[in-house]
N, C-alpha and C positions, 0 to 999 in steps of 0.2 A: 616498551619498558623504560622507566626512568633510569638514567645512567649515574655513574659516580659524580658527586659534587653538584647534583641537580643539573647536569649537562647530559643531553640526550642527542645521539646521532640518528638522523632519519635518512634512509636511503632515498636519494633524489630521483631514482628511476632513470638515470641518464645512461644510455647505451647498454649497460649490463648491470646486474646486481653488484653492489659494493664497489662501484666505480666512483661515485660522487656522493658526498654527505652534506646535509644541511643540519646544523647544530642548533639546538634550543637550550638557552640558559634560563633557568627559572629562579625567582627569588621573591619571597613574600607576596605570592599571588600574581606577580608580574613576569613577563617573559621577553626575551630578545631572540631573534634569529640571526645566525651567522651564515652568510651566503644564502642563495635562494634556489640554486639550480635553474631550471627553465620554467616556462609557464606550465608545462606538463606536470611539474612537481607540486603545484598548488593543492590539488585534492589530497595528495599523500600527506602533506604537512598539516592541513586542516584536520584530517582524520587523526593524525598523531597528536596534535594539540588537544583534541577532544579526549583522547585516551589518557592524556596526562591531567585532565580536569581543567584545561585552559580553553577559554573562548577566544575568538579572533580579537575581540576588544581588549584582551589582557596583554597583547603584545605592544610593548613600548617602542622597540627599536628593530629595524632591519639593518644589520651591520654587514657591509660588503668588504671583503678583503681586497678585491679588485673587480674590474668590470668585464673580464673575459666571460663569454656567454654561458659557459658551463657553471659559472659562479654567480652571475648576475642577470642572466637573460630573462629570468622570471620576475625581476624586481618590480616592474611596473604593475604587473598583474597581481602580485602579492600585495602591493600597497593599496590596490582597490579593495582587496579582501580583508585588510587589517586597518580598521578605521582610525585607530589611535596611534599608529606607528609613525615614527620618523625614520627616513632613510639616512644612514650615516655612511659617508663615502669619502675617499681621498679627493683632494681638490682637483687632481688631474682627471679623475673618473666622473666627477659630478656632471659636467656638461653632457656626457654621453648617456647619462640616466635621464636627464631633463629632455634631451632631444636625441633619441637613439637612431636617427635616420642613417647616420654614417655607419653605425654598427650593423644595421640591417643590410644596407647596400653592400658592405664589405663581405658579410657572411653569405649573401646570395651569390656574389661573385665567386667565392671559394667553393660553395657546395652546390650551387644551382638551387632554384626556388623549391622544388619538391623535397629535396633532402634537407634544406634549411627548415622548412615547415615541420618535417618529421622530427628533426632534432630539437628545435627551439620553440615551435609554436608561435604565439604572439609575443612580440617585444613592444611593450607599451611605455609611453613616456610617463615620467613622474613629475607631479606638480612641484615646481621649484620651491614653493612655500613649505613643502614637507621634506625638504632635503637639508641635512646638516653636513657641512663641509668640515672635515677634521683638520687639526693641526698636530704636528709631530709632538708626542708627549702629552697630548690632551687626555683628560679623564672625564668620563661620563658616569652618571649614577643610575643604576637599575634598582630602584626601591631600596637603596642603601648598599648595593653591591657595586664596587668600583671597577670599571673597565678602562684600561689605558691603551692608547693607540700609538703604535710605533710605525713610522714610515720605513718600509723594508724593500727597497728596489733591488733589482738584479734579475728577477723573473719578469717584472713589469715596472715601469716608472710610477705607475699609479697604485702600487701595492702597499697595503698596511697589514700589520699583525695586531692582534688584540689580546692584551694580557688581562686575565681575570684574576685579580689579586686574592679574592676569597678562596679560590681553589689552587692558586699558584700554578695555573696552566696557561697555555698560550694557543690561540687560534691562528694558524700560520698560513692559511690559504695554500698557495703553491710555493712560497719562499723556502719552506723546509722540506720540499720534495714530495715524492709520491711513495706510499707504502701500502700496497694492496695486501689484504689479509690472506690471500691464497699463497703468499710467499712466507708467511710466518712459519718458524720452526722452533725447536727447543732453544735455539739461540736468541729468539725474540723476533722483532720486526726486521724486515729487509727494506732498505730505503734507497732512492736514487733521485737525482735532480731532474727537473723539467725545464727544458730550454726552448719552450714554445716560442715561435716568432711573435713579435719582432724586436723585443727589447732586452734579450738576454745580455747580461754583462757579468763576467766572472768575478771581477773585483768587487762590484757592488753586492753580488749574491753571497760571496764568502763573508763579507762584512755584515750582511743582514743575518746570516746563519749564526755568526759569532755573537751578534747582539741578542738574539733569542737565547742562545746557550748561556750567555753571561748571567741571565736572570735565574739560572738553575731551576727551570720549571720541573714540577713533579711529572708532568706529561705535556705533550703538545697534541692539539686536535687538528688533523689534516682534512682538508676537503676530500682528498683522495688517499686513504680513506680511514677516518675515525681517529680514535685515541691511541697514541703510542707512548711508551715510557722508555727508560734507559736513554734519556735525551743526550747525555754527553757522548755516548758511543755513536749515536745516530748523527750528531753534529760533526763528529770526526769523519764518519763515512761520507757525509755530504761534502765536506770540504775536500777530501781526497778525490772524490768523483768530479766535482766541479773543475778542479785543475786537470784531471784526466780528460774530461770532455773537451775542454778548451785545447789541450794538447793534440787530441785526435783531429780536431778541426784544422788546427794549424799545420799538421803533418800533410794533410790532403788539400791545402788551400789552392795550390796551383794545378791540381789534377782536373782534366776536362770533365770527368765524371765524379767530381768531389762529393756530391751529395750521396751517391750510392756507396762510395768508399767510406764516408763518415758513418752512414747508417750501419754498414756491415761491421765496422770496428766497434761501434757502440753496442751492437747486439752481442758481439763476441765478449766484450768486457762485462756486460750485465749477465750473460749466461755463465761466465766463469765465476763471477762474484756470487751469483745465486747458488751455484753448485757448492761453492766453498761455505756458504751459509747453511747448507743442508737441505736445500730444496730438491725434491726428487721428481718433480713433474717432467714429462717428456717434452721433446722439442716442439711438437705441435701445440701443446697446451701453453708452453712458454710464449710462442709466437702469437697465439690467439689473445693472450692477456696483454702483451707488450707491443704488438705490432703497430698500433696507432700511435703509441707514445714514441716509439723509435722513429716513425715518420716525422712527427712533430719536432722531436729533438734534433733530427738531422736538418730539417728545414730551418729551425731556429739558429743552429750553429752556422749554416750557410749565410743567413741574414746577418749574423754577428760578424763573420768574415768580411762581408761586403761593406758593412758600416765601418769597420776598422780600416779597410782599404781606402775609404773615402776621407777618413779623418786626416 
């Protein structure tokens, strides 16, 4: 079903339902995708495009917020399926889309090849001639609909957000955090930062959140997961938690088991905040939904501590 402002969120089918979204922006018979999920997402998106009355040839752009594999792993396979599309990516991310061999090798090292294939499938290169490298503040035209690109580091150095001026909304990738719909209550959306390895920087991330909030968007579109409103409140929540996450890491920096201590304190913080938000799920459901994110966040905070110590 077509969403508000001719923006539709498609479930990427990554890990579990409502974990990752691919967004379609439509305008005057043309379309753009924001993020791609993995190669496994391609049939889902082509089916969704057809249900919207759009053919693969109607897609002008594939817009990547950043090149982490849950956002961009399927980009090369998508580009084969979308004959008229240009891949639009941050300059730091473009080399990894043209030659993804380092991404593939690193992912196999982390997951092992069977799990890597299960999660991501094929990671295909993109012809450099079909890649457009953005500049901060650049604007692209989608059949008369203006899209503006803002470099938003803090989660990753190669991250960009995309402002859609027609709807006054912003596609924020991971910069504006994660908000899973299972945590929605009468108070609205619940949100928290993602400090995935290896480029978390609290100062950069708070500045990027502030840049998005200063636009006063009507809503933001998160890859994890979908449209959320009440952006001012969520920006304040994000800023508070970014500082809290960094403080937790620093408190345990010298502990021999710092990763486990950091994870435990992150869990306690998010559990307390979720209960205050009115979430009533039990402990088992909470851990099932957030366990992987807690692992990644703890790993990312350890990586940040190590980087700060080397500086």
